[in-house]
C-alpha positions as CSV (number, residue, x, y, z in Angstrom):
1,X,-10.9,-188.6,-88.5
2,X,-11.0,-185.7,-90.4
3,X,-7.2,-184.1,-88.5
4,X,-5.4,-186.7,-89.8
5,X,-6.4,-185.7,-93.7
6,X,-2.9,-184.0,-94.2
7,X,-4.8,-182.6,-97.5
8,X,-6.5,-179.3,-96.1
9,X,-3.9,-178.7,-93.4
10,X,-0.8,-178.7,-96.3
11,X,-2.2,-176.2,-98.4
12,X,-2.9,-174.1,-95.2
13,X,1.0,-174.3,-94.2
14,X,2.1,-173.8,-97.3
15,X,0.1,-170.7,-98.1
16,X,0.9,-169.0,-94.5
17,X,4.7,-169.9,-95.7
18,X,4.2,-168.2,-98.9
19,X,2.6,-165.0,-96.8
20,X,5.4,-165.2,-94.0
21,X,8.6,-165.3,-96.7
22,X,6.5,-162.8,-98.9
23,X,6.0,-160.2,-96.3
24,X,7.5,-160.2,-93.3
25,X,11.0,-159.3,-95.0
26,X,9.8,-156.8,-96.8
27,X,8.6,-155.0,-93.9
28,X,11.9,-156.2,-91.6
29,X,13.6,-155.2,-94.4
30,X,11.8,-151.5,-94.5
31,X,13.4,-150.6,-91.3
32,X,15.2,-147.3,-90.1
33,X,17.2,-147.2,-87.4
34,X,16.8,-144.0,-85.3
35,X,20.4,-143.8,-84.9
36,X,22.5,-144.9,-88.1
37,X,26.2,-145.7,-87.0
38,X,28.7,-143.5,-88.7
39,X,31.4,-144.8,-90.3
40,X,35.0,-144.9,-88.6
41,X,38.3,-143.2,-89.9
42,X,40.8,-145.3,-90.6
43,X,44.1,-143.5,-89.0
44,X,44.2,-143.9,-85.1
45,X,44.5,-141.6,-82.3
46,X,48.1,-140.9,-81.0
47,X,49.4,-142.4,-78.0
48,X,51.2,-140.6,-76.2
49,X,53.8,-142.6,-73.6
50,X,53.2,-142.9,-70.2
51,X,55.1,-140.2,-67.8
52,X,55.5,-142.1,-64.4
53,X,56.2,-139.5,-62.2
54,X,58.5,-142.1,-59.7
55,X,60.6,-143.1,-62.6
């Protein structure tokens, strides 16, 4: 049964993983987002105390 011989399938597996690990991360890391997040300011907005009308 030729499918039980691991020699050609192991080489194909290793070659496909080598291509996967070499090509795919460069394509994913090269992706740019349309809306880049803007950094938030360190200062917090001033919060006014709530004025209850019945107190």
